[in-house]
N, C-alpha and C positions, 0 to 999 in steps of 0.2 A: 503493500499500500504506500509506503513512504518513498515513492519514486519520483514525485514531482519536485520542481525547483523549490517550492515553499518548504518541503521537508528536509532539504539538504542542510539547512542551517540549524536544525534541531539537535539537541544533545543525543548522543548515541542511544542512551537508555530510552529516551522518548521515541526515537525512530524504531527501536526494537519493539516497543509496546504497540506502536502504530502497525508494525508488520504482523505482530501476533493477533491483534484485533481484526486486521485485514483477512488473515488466514481463517479466523473464526467465522467472519461473515461469509467468506467464500464457501466454507464447509456447510454452514446453515443453508445457503442458497442451493448448493448441490443437493443436500438432503431433501429439501422441499420441492426439488425439480424446477427451479426458476433461474438458475444461474445462466443458462444458455438462452433464456428469453430476455435477458437484460443486456443493455449496452455496457460498455466498459465505463462510460461516464456515470451511469446509474449505479453500477456496483461500487465505484469510488465514492459517490455521494452517500450511499448506504454505509460504507466504511467510515467516512468522515463523521456521519451522524453517530455511529456506534462509538467512535473515539470521543466526541463531545459528551455523549451520554455517560461514558465511563469516567471521564475526567470530572464532570460535574458531581457524579456520586462520590468519587474519590475525595474531592475537596470538602464536600458536606460531611463525609464520614470523619475527616480530619477534625472538623469542629466539634462533631459529636463526641469523639474520643477525648479531645482536650477538655470538653465540658464535663464528661464523666470523671476524668482525672482530677479536675479542680474540685468537683463535688466530693470525691473520695478523700482528698486531702482536707477539705473543710470539715468532714465528718471526724477527722483526727485532730481538729483544732488548729490546722495549718491554714493560713489565709491564701497561700499560693505556692508556686514553685518556679524555678528557673531552668530553662534548657538553653544552653549557650548564652546569648544576650537577651533572650526573650523571657519575660516574666508572665506567667499564666495565673490568672486569678479570676474567679467568678466568670463574667462574660465579657472580659476586657478584650481589646483589639487582638491580642494574640490568640485568644481562645476562639474568637469569631473570624479569624482570617480566612479559613477555608470557606465559610459560609459567604463571606463577603466576595471572595474571588469566584465562587460558583455563581452568585447572583450577577457579577459583572460579565461572566462568561455568557450566561443566558441572554443578558441585555445586548451584548455585542453581537451575538448570533441571531437575534431577532431580525427577520426580514432578509437574512442572507440566504445562501444556497443550502439551507437546511430546512427540513419539514417542521411543521408545527408540533409534531408528535414527540420531538426530542424531550426527554425529561418526564414524559407522562406514562409510557408503558411500564408494566410490572417488572420487566426483565429486559436484558440486552437481547435475548433471543426473540422475545415478542416484538421488540422494536424492529429487528432485522426482517422478521416475517411480515410484519405490517407494511413496512416500506416497500419490500419486494413485491407484495401483492398489489399495492396501490400502483406501483410503476408498471407491473405486468398488465394492468387493466388500462394502461395509458395515461394515468394521472401523473403529472410532472412532480418531481420531488422539490425542485427549485422554485420557490415562490416568487422570485424576481422575474422570471421568464413569462 
């Protein structure tokens, strides 16, 4: 998946993650019998949607984990903790950073070459299947076109 010019500047670990998600999307499309019915652009759009979906969830989970950690420390009578230079306490900026970044990601992607369904399906697999079915019925995935 990470074969475009835009992906060449990404860190190796992110490109690897993109490739892994791309392979997952391809295998789901093959499993449901729609891979050969979609254009390369459609498959790449579904792969990008899957990456955004996964990244959004990863960021939100980071805030949930930080929040649980600060609550656990609070139960022990400790107001917060430090990791590197970051101080985590209650729902401060450090605790909420993942949520803030996830919200910014969704805002930036609104109206771009991603479908409205990103962030709504119950699972990554459901997202892939939904998008593939929409495209195979002729519905465009890119809302700008």
